[in-house]
C-alpha positions as CSV (number, residue, x, y, z in Angstrom):
1,M,-6.8,7.3,-7.4
2,T,-7.2,3.9,-6.0
3,R,-4.2,2.0,-4.5
4,T,-3.7,-1.8,-4.5
5,A,-0.1,-1.8,-3.1
6,D,-0.8,-1.9,0.7
7,Q,1.3,-5.0,1.0
8,A,4.1,-3.9,-1.2
9,P,7.4,-3.4,0.9
10,P,9.3,-0.2,0.6
11,Q,12.8,-0.1,-1.0
12,Q,14.3,0.0,2.5
13,D,13.0,0.5,6.1
14,R,12.9,4.3,6.9
15,W,12.9,4.5,10.6
16,G,13.2,8.2,10.5
17,L,9.7,8.4,9.1
18,V,8.6,6.0,12.0
19,A,10.3,8.5,14.4
20,V,8.2,11.3,12.7
21,A,4.9,9.3,13.3
22,G,6.1,8.9,16.9
23,L,6.9,12.6,17.4
24,L,3.5,13.7,15.9
25,S,1.7,11.2,18.2
26,F,3.5,12.4,21.3
27,T,3.1,16.1,20.4
28,A,-0.6,16.0,19.5
29,L,-1.6,14.2,22.7
30,L,0.7,16.3,24.9
31,D,-0.8,19.4,23.3
32,M,-4.4,18.4,23.9
33,N,-3.8,17.6,27.6
34,A,-1.5,20.6,28.3
35,V,-4.2,23.0,26.8
36,N,-6.9,21.4,29.1
37,L,-4.7,22.4,32.1
38,A,-4.5,26.0,30.9
39,L,-8.4,26.5,30.6
40,P,-8.7,28.4,34.1
41,S,-6.0,30.8,33.0
42,V,-7.6,31.2,29.5
43,A,-10.9,32.2,31.3
44,D,-9.2,34.7,33.7
45,D,-7.1,36.4,31.0
46,L,-9.6,36.8,28.3
47,G,-12.4,37.6,30.7
48,V,-14.9,34.7,30.0
49,D,-16.6,32.2,32.5
50,R,-15.4,28.6,32.8
51,S,-18.2,27.2,30.6
52,T,-17.0,29.4,27.7
53,A,-13.5,28.5,28.2
54,Q,-14.5,24.8,27.9
55,W,-15.1,25.4,24.3
56,V,-11.4,25.9,23.7
57,A,-11.3,22.1,24.4
58,L,-14.6,21.2,22.8
59,G,-13.7,23.4,19.6
60,Y,-10.8,21.1,19.2
61,Q,-12.3,17.8,20.1
62,L,-15.5,17.9,18.0
63,P,-14.0,18.4,14.6
64,L,-11.3,16.0,15.4
65,V,-13.7,13.2,16.3
66,A,-16.1,14.0,13.5
67,L,-13.5,13.9,10.8
68,L,-11.5,10.8,11.9
69,L,-13.4,8.4,9.7
70,P,-13.8,10.7,6.7
71,A,-10.2,11.6,6.9
72,G,-9.2,8.0,6.7
73,R,-11.4,7.5,3.6
74,W,-9.8,10.6,2.1
75,L,-6.4,9.5,2.9
76,D,-6.8,6.2,1.0
77,G,-7.1,8.3,-2.3
78,V,-4.3,11.0,-2.1
79,G,-0.5,11.1,-1.9
80,L,0.9,10.3,1.5
81,R,3.6,12.8,1.2
82,A,1.2,15.8,0.4
83,A,-1.1,14.6,3.1
84,V,1.5,14.7,5.8
85,Q,2.7,18.1,4.6
86,L,-1.0,19.3,4.7
87,A,-1.6,17.9,8.1
88,A,1.5,19.1,9.8
89,G,1.4,22.5,8.2
90,G,-2.4,23.1,9.1
91,Y,-1.8,21.9,12.6
92,A,1.1,24.3,13.1
93,L,-1.0,27.1,11.7
94,G,-3.9,26.5,14.1
95,S,-1.5,26.2,17.0
96,A,0.3,29.4,16.2
97,A,-3.1,31.3,15.6
98,S,-4.3,30.0,19.1
99,A,-1.4,31.4,21.0
100,L,-1.9,34.9,19.2
101,A,-5.7,35.0,19.9
102,P,-6.9,38.3,21.2
103,T,-10.5,37.2,22.1
104,A,-12.1,33.9,23.1
105,G,-13.9,33.7,19.9
106,W,-10.8,33.9,18.0
107,L,-9.2,31.3,20.2
108,I,-12.0,28.8,19.8
109,A,-12.1,29.2,16.0
110,A,-8.3,28.6,15.9
111,R,-8.7,25.5,18.0
112,A,-11.4,24.3,15.7
113,V,-9.0,24.7,12.8
114,Q,-6.5,22.8,14.7
115,G,-8.9,20.1,15.4
116,V,-9.7,19.7,11.6
117,F,-6.0,19.1,10.9
118,G,-5.5,17.1,14.1
119,A,-8.0,14.5,12.6
120,L,-5.6,14.2,9.6
121,V,-2.6,13.9,12.1
122,F,-4.1,11.2,14.1
123,V,-5.1,9.1,11.1
124,L,-1.8,9.6,9.5
125,M,0.3,8.5,12.4
126,P,-0.3,4.7,12.2
127,V,-0.4,4.7,8.4
128,L,2.9,6.7,8.2
129,A,4.7,4.2,10.5
130,A,3.2,1.2,8.7
131,R,4.2,2.4,5.2
132,A,7.7,3.3,6.2
133,V,8.8,-0.4,6.9
134,R,8.3,-3.8,5.5
135,P,5.2,-5.6,6.5
136,A,7.3,-8.1,8.8
137,L,8.4,-5.0,11.0
138,R,5.1,-3.3,11.1
139,A,4.2,-4.3,14.7
140,R,7.7,-2.9,15.9
141,A,7.1,0.3,13.9
142,L,3.5,0.8,15.1
143,S,4.7,0.5,18.7
144,V,6.6,3.8,18.4
145,P,3.5,6.1,17.9
146,A,1.4,3.7,19.9
147,T,3.7,4.2,22.9
148,L,4.7,7.9,22.4
149,G,1.1,9.1,22.1
150,P,-0.2,8.0,25.6
151,L,3.2,9.0,26.9
152,G,2.5,12.6,25.7
153,A,-1.0,12.4,27.1
154,M,0.2,11.6,30.5
155,T,3.2,13.9,30.6
156,G,1.3,16.8,29.0
157,P,0.1,18.1,32.4
158,A,3.5,17.6,34.0
159,L,5.4,19.6,31.3
160,G,2.6,22.1,30.7
161,G,2.2,23.0,34.4
162,P,5.6,24.5,34.9
163,L,5.4,26.3,31.5
164,L,2.0,27.7,32.4
165,D,3.3,29.0,35.8
166,A,6.4,30.6,34.2
167,A,5.0,32.1,31.0
168,G,1.2,31.7,31.0
169,W,-1.3,30.0,28.8
170,R,0.0,31.7,25.5
171,A,3.3,29.8,25.9
172,V,1.5,26.4,26.2
173,L,-0.6,26.6,23.1
174,P,2.1,26.7,20.5
175,V,4.3,23.7,21.7
176,A,3.5,21.8,18.4
177,V,4.7,24.4,16.0
178,P,8.5,23.5,16.0
179,V,7.7,19.8,16.0
180,C,5.4,20.3,13.0
181,L,8.2,22.3,11.2
182,A,10.6,19.4,11.8
183,V,8.1,16.9,10.4
184,L,7.7,19.0,7.2
185,L,11.4,19.0,6.8
186,T,12.0,15.3,7.5
187,V,9.2,14.1,5.3
188,R,10.4,16.2,2.4
189,R,13.9,14.7,2.6
190,A,13.3,11.2,3.7
191,A,10.0,10.0,2.1
192,P,10.5,7.7,-0.9
193,R,9.4,8.5,-4.4
194,G,6.6,6.6,-6.1
195,E,3.4,5.0,-5.0
196,P,1.9,5.5,-2.3
197,W,3.9,8.5,-1.3
198,D,3.6,10.6,-4.4
199,G,0.2,11.8,-5.8
200,P,-1.9,15.0,-5.8
201,L,-4.2,16.2,-3.1
202,R,-7.9,16.3,-4.0
203,P,-10.6,18.2,-2.0
204,P,-13.1,16.0,0.0
205,D,-16.3,15.2,-1.8
206,G,-19.8,16.0,-0.8
207,A,-20.4,12.5,0.5
208,S,-17.4,12.9,2.8
209,L,-18.7,16.1,4.3
210,A,-22.1,14.7,4.8
211,D,-20.6,11.8,6.7
212,A,-18.6,14.2,8.8
213,A,-21.7,16.1,9.6
214,L,-23.6,13.1,10.7
215,V,-20.6,11.5,12.8
216,G,-20.0,14.9,14.3
217,G,-23.6,15.4,15.1
218,A,-23.8,12.1,16.9
219,V,-20.6,12.4,18.9
220,A,-21.3,16.2,19.8
221,A,-24.5,15.1,21.4
222,V,-22.9,12.8,23.8
223,L,-19.7,15.0,24.5
224,L,-21.8,18.1,25.1
225,A,-23.9,16.1,27.7
226,L,-20.8,14.7,29.4
227,T,-18.8,17.9,29.3
228,L,-21.3,20.7,29.9
229,A,-23.4,19.0,32.6
230,P,-21.1,16.9,34.6
231,G,-22.7,14.6,37.1
232,R,-26.2,15.1,35.7
233,W,-26.5,11.5,34.3
234,T,-30.3,11.9,33.6
235,L,-29.2,13.8,30.6
236,L,-27.1,11.0,29.2
237,A,-29.9,8.9,28.1
238,P,-31.6,11.7,26.1
239,A,-28.2,12.6,24.6
240,V,-27.7,9.0,23.4
241,A,-31.2,8.9,21.8
242,V,-30.5,12.1,20.0
243,A,-27.0,10.7,19.0
244,A,-28.6,7.7,17.7
245,V,-30.5,9.4,14.8
246,P,-27.5,10.9,13.0
247,A,-25.5,7.7,13.7
248,A,-28.1,5.4,12.2
249,G,-28.3,7.8,9.2
250,W,-24.6,7.5,8.8
251,L,-24.6,3.7,9.0
252,R,-27.0,3.5,6.2
253,R,-24.6,5.5,3.9
254,P,-22.0,3.8,1.9
255,A,-19.2,4.9,4.0
256,G,-20.9,3.9,7.2
257,R,-21.5,0.4,5.9
258,A,-18.0,0.1,4.6
259,T,-16.4,1.3,8.1
260,A,-18.8,-1.2,9.9
261,A,-17.5,-3.9,7.7
262,L,-14.0,-3.1,8.9
263,L,-15.0,-3.3,12.6
264,A,-13.9,-6.3,14.6
265,P,-13.7,-7.3,18.2
266,V,-10.3,-5.6,18.3
267,H,-11.9,-2.1,18.0
268,G,-14.0,-2.8,21.1
269,A,-11.0,-3.9,22.8
270,V,-9.3,-0.5,22.0
271,T,-12.2,1.3,23.3
272,A,-12.5,-0.7,26.5
273,L,-8.8,-0.6,27.5
274,A,-8.7,3.2,26.7
275,A,-11.7,3.8,28.9
276,G,-10.3,1.8,31.7
277,V,-6.8,3.4,31.7
278,A,-8.5,7.0,31.4
279,A,-10.7,6.3,34.4
280,M,-7.7,5.0,36.4
281,Q,-5.6,8.0,35.8
282,Y,-8.3,10.3,36.9
283,L,-9.1,8.2,40.0
284,T,-5.5,7.6,41.0
285,A,-4.6,11.3,40.8
286,V,-7.6,12.2,43.0
287,R,-6.8,9.4,45.5
288,L,-3.2,10.3,46.0
289,Q,-3.9,13.9,46.7
290,R,-7.2,13.8,48.5
291,D,-7.0,10.5,50.4
292,A,-3.3,10.1,51.0
293,A,-2.6,13.8,51.3
294,A,0.3,13.5,48.9
295,S,1.9,16.8,47.4
296,A,1.3,17.5,43.9
297,T,5.0,16.7,43.1
298,A,4.8,13.4,44.9
299,A,1.6,12.5,43.1
300,G,3.1,13.5,39.8
301,L,6.2,11.4,40.2
302,A,4.0,8.4,41.1
303,L,1.8,8.9,38.2
304,L,4.9,9.2,35.8
305,C,5.7,5.6,36.6
306,F,2.9,4.6,34.2
307,P,4.2,6.2,31.0
308,L,7.8,5.6,31.8
309,A,7.1,1.9,32.2
310,M,5.1,2.0,29.0
311,A,7.8,3.6,27.0
312,L,10.3,1.1,28.3
313,A,8.1,-1.9,27.4
314,G,6.8,-0.4,24.2
315,R,10.0,-1.2,22.2
316,A,10.0,-4.9,23.5
317,G,6.3,-5.2,22.6
318,G,6.9,-4.6,19.0
319,R,9.9,-7.0,18.7
320,I,8.0,-9.7,20.5
321,A,5.0,-9.3,18.3
322,D,7.2,-9.5,15.2
323,R,8.5,-12.8,16.4
324,L,5.5,-14.4,18.2
325,G,2.5,-12.9,16.7
326,T,0.4,-9.7,17.2
327,R,-2.7,-11.2,18.8
328,W,-0.8,-13.2,21.4
329,T,1.4,-10.1,22.3
330,A,-1.7,-7.8,22.4
331,C,-3.7,-10.1,24.7
332,T,-0.7,-10.5,27.1
333,G,-0.2,-6.8,27.3
334,A,-3.8,-6.1,28.1
335,A,-3.9,-8.8,30.7
336,V,-0.7,-7.4,32.4
337,T,-2.4,-4.0,32.4
338,T,-5.6,-5.6,33.9
339,A,-3.4,-7.2,36.7
340,G,-2.0,-3.8,37.5
341,L,-5.3,-2.1,37.7
342,L,-6.5,-4.9,40.0
343,L,-3.5,-4.5,42.3
344,L,-4.4,-0.9,42.7
345,L,-7.4,-1.9,44.5
346,G,-5.0,-3.2,47.3
347,S,-2.9,-0.2,47.5
348,D,-3.0,1.9,50.6
349,G,-3.1,5.0,48.4
350,T,0.5,6.3,49.2
351,P,2.7,7.3,46.2
352,Q,5.3,4.6,47.1
353,D,2.8,1.8,47.2
354,T,1.0,3.1,44.1
355,A,3.9,3.6,41.9
356,W,5.0,0.0,41.3
357,R,1.4,-0.9,40.6
358,L,1.2,1.8,38.0
359,A,4.4,0.6,36.5
360,L,3.1,-2.9,36.1
361,A,0.0,-1.5,34.4
362,G,2.3,0.7,32.2
363,C,4.4,-2.4,31.1
364,G,1.2,-4.1,30.0
365,M,0.3,-1.0,27.8
366,G,3.6,-0.8,26.3
367,L,3.4,-4.4,25.3
368,Y,-0.2,-4.0,23.9
369,G,0.1,-0.7,22.0
370,G,1.9,-1.5,18.8
371,P,0.6,-5.1,18.3
372,V,-3.1,-4.1,18.7
373,Q,-2.6,-1.5,16.0
374,A,-0.9,-4.0,13.8
375,L,-3.8,-6.5,14.5
376,A,-6.3,-3.9,13.3
377,L,-4.5,-2.8,10.3
378,A,-3.9,-6.4,9.3
379,A,-7.6,-6.8,8.8
380,A,-7.9,-4.1,6.3
381,P,-8.5,-5.0,2.7
382,P,-6.1,-3.6,-0.1
383,G,-6.6,0.1,-0.4
384,R,-8.3,0.6,2.9
385,M,-5.4,1.1,5.3
386,G,-6.2,4.8,5.9
387,A,-9.8,3.9,6.9
388,A,-8.6,1.2,9.1
389,G,-6.2,3.4,10.9
390,S,-9.0,6.0,11.5
391,A,-11.3,3.4,12.9
392,V,-8.7,2.5,15.5
393,Q,-8.0,6.2,16.3
394,L,-11.9,6.7,16.7
395,A,-12.2,3.7,19.0
396,R,-9.3,4.9,21.2
397,S,-10.6,8.6,21.2
398,L,-14.0,7.4,22.3
399,G,-12.6,5.4,25.1
400,F,-10.4,8.3,26.4
401,A,-13.6,10.5,26.3
402,L,-15.7,8.1,28.2
403,G,-13.1,7.0,30.8
404,P,-13.4,10.2,33.0
405,A,-17.2,10.0,32.9
406,L,-17.0,6.3,33.9
407,A,-14.7,7.3,36.7
408,T,-17.1,10.2,37.9
409,A,-20.2,7.9,37.8
410,T,-18.7,4.8,39.5
411,A,-16.7,6.6,42.2
412,G,-19.7,8.8,43.0
413,A,-21.8,5.7,43.5
414,G,-19.3,3.7,45.7
415,G,-16.0,5.6,46.3
416,P,-12.7,5.5,44.5
417,R,-12.2,1.8,44.9
418,T,-15.5,1.1,43.0
419,G,-14.3,3.3,40.3
420,L,-10.9,1.5,40.2
421,A,-12.8,-1.8,40.0
422,A,-14.7,-0.6,37.1
423,S,-11.5,0.5,35.3
424,A,-10.2,-3.1,35.8
425,V,-13.4,-4.6,34.5
426,C,-13.0,-2.4,31.4
427,A,-9.4,-3.7,30.9
428,G,-10.5,-7.4,31.5
429,A,-13.2,-6.9,28.8
430,A,-10.4,-5.8,26.4
431,V,-8.6,-9.2,27.0
432,V,-11.8,-11.2,26.3
433,L,-12.4,-9.1,23.1
434,L,-8.7,-9.6,21.9
435,V,-9.1,-13.3,22.4
436,A,-12.3,-13.4,20.2
437,P,-11.3,-14.4,16.6
438,G,-11.2,-11.4,14.2
439,R,-10.3,-11.0,10.5
440,S,-6.6,-11.0,11.2
441,T,-4.7,-14.2,11.1
442,S,-1.8,-12.9,13.2
């Protein structure tokens, strides 16, 4: 089934569905980061070493990244209501199975299942928000998941830590279950009838599975080198060389060529800014606790200034973009974020002096999040919105994966300030790429 109605407005704006997209975004990223915090407890409780426990995270990340692009292609040919129900139901099943795991092997397998459906969740979030409202309001709608997702990522450790201390890792893993159940109920009641919401599901074809294997193989080579051999940068070049083989094979296939045709400077901007922010988060947390000898509570409160400011500015960012244009608003947000990261270089490292600089950077991210997604989706041809959404999610995921590695490499060479300077350079590169002309006219 091929859709040609991407630009058709719905009968009415359904902000409840936009809220569902935002809730899924917040929960998925909160879940991912809270689970990372629980890995030492998992290792101790299940009697495995730390490298084995890392596969609890890798088992989720690898299928998620591998399936993002094939999932977008698949989504463009199925009913949106059924796709949301499948994604939320499968994600809840994987989450519950993880919490009940009696062994490490069971836990890793359950997390892999969760990663498969997590790819569908991540691709669906922007598409669901965009489909729920008129095209004129898309930037405002897309600001909801674009703001709540990073907010979940940054508050995951803050919320997961007390839960972990109080009830153990099994209480952390099923946090997504009640949210997914609420999503299933809301979509069943609130989603409109007719195209593109109604339609049957179909299994992925052999070509999609082959694409997933090639993309997964390429990403796995790099992530395994970065995750399993931290600090051994001599392994990175061979890993990239190995990854280039399946990546080149995928780019020669129809899906690879079609995805490459969707790519624009905005996707590079998404990767660059995500990498810069991820590197900043890692380095600032270390700097506050090690250099300034701040308590964990004080450091956590300072770090929360970033997502809180982002949440406050996110709503304004969508409204400004709908009035003045997505490209201008996204560029302004990225520039404000860059300014905040540069100002961190002049901080004395105390929580008080760091907090307001983080808040400025967070304001910029709030202005940037929704408009940059709208900018990328506006470049998609009819019938390719799912593929365009998955390309943005992959760009962001790669940036967040590369950010900590960038922080470790640059800070190890010249100290935390060098690492923070590198994060600001990444953010500045995003501004340049957003200014570059793309396919969107916004």
